[in-house]
C-alpha positions in Angstrom: -137.3 -58.8 41.6 -137.4 -56.3 44.1 -135.4 -53.3 42.0 -139.0 -54.1 39.8 -140.8 -52.0 42.7 -140.9 -49.6 44.2 -139.4 -49.6 48.0 -142.6 -49.2 49.7 -144.2 -51.2 47.6 -141.9 -54.0 48.8 -142.7 -53.5 52.2 -146.2 -53.4 51.5 -146.2 -57.1 49.9 -143.6 -58.7 53.3 -146.5 -56.9 55.6 -148.6 -58.9 52.9 -147.2 -62.4 52.8 -146.4 -61.4 56.7 -149.8 -61.1 57.9 -151.0 -64.5 55.9 -147.8 -66.6 57.6 -148.5 -65.6 61.3 -151.6 -63.6 61.4 -150.4 -60.3 62.6 -150.3 -56.6 61.0 -147.0 -54.5 61.6 -146.0 -51.3 60.0 -142.9 -50.4 57.9 -140.4 -46.7 58.0 -137.8 -46.8 56.1 -134.9 -44.3 55.3 -132.7 -44.7 53.2 -128.7 -43.8 53.3 -130.5 -40.3 52.0 -132.1 -39.8 54.4 -135.1 -40.0 52.5 -138.3 -42.0 54.0 -141.3 -43.7 53.1 -144.0 -46.0 55.4 -145.4 -48.5 54.5 -148.5 -50.4 57.0 -151.6 -53.3 56.9 -153.0 -51.1 60.5 -155.7 -49.2 60.8 -153.2 -47.0 61.5 -148.9 -45.9 61.5 -147.9 -42.8 63.2 -144.1 -41.4 62.7 -141.8 -38.2 63.8 -138.6 -37.5 61.9 -136.1 -33.7 61.8 -136.6 -32.4 58.7 -133.8 -30.3 57.0 -134.3 -27.8 58.9 -134.3 -28.8 62.5 -138.2 -28.9 62.1 -140.0 -32.1 63.4 -142.1 -33.5 61.8 -144.2 -35.7 63.2 -148.1 -37.2 62.2 -150.4 -40.5 62.0 -151.0 -41.8 58.7 -153.9 -44.1 57.7 
């Protein structure tokens, strides 16, 4: 079933399942072997930071 959904959708579903089971909120930062990243969260916001291909530090808060 994982192959049918983009990683962010699968992560969101997992976070929603966790919330139903234990009542907590969380977020995930996923990175694949090629360095591609994605964020999923059920919190109001999630902070992130990474270094891009040019060496620049990128950071922010995703709402």
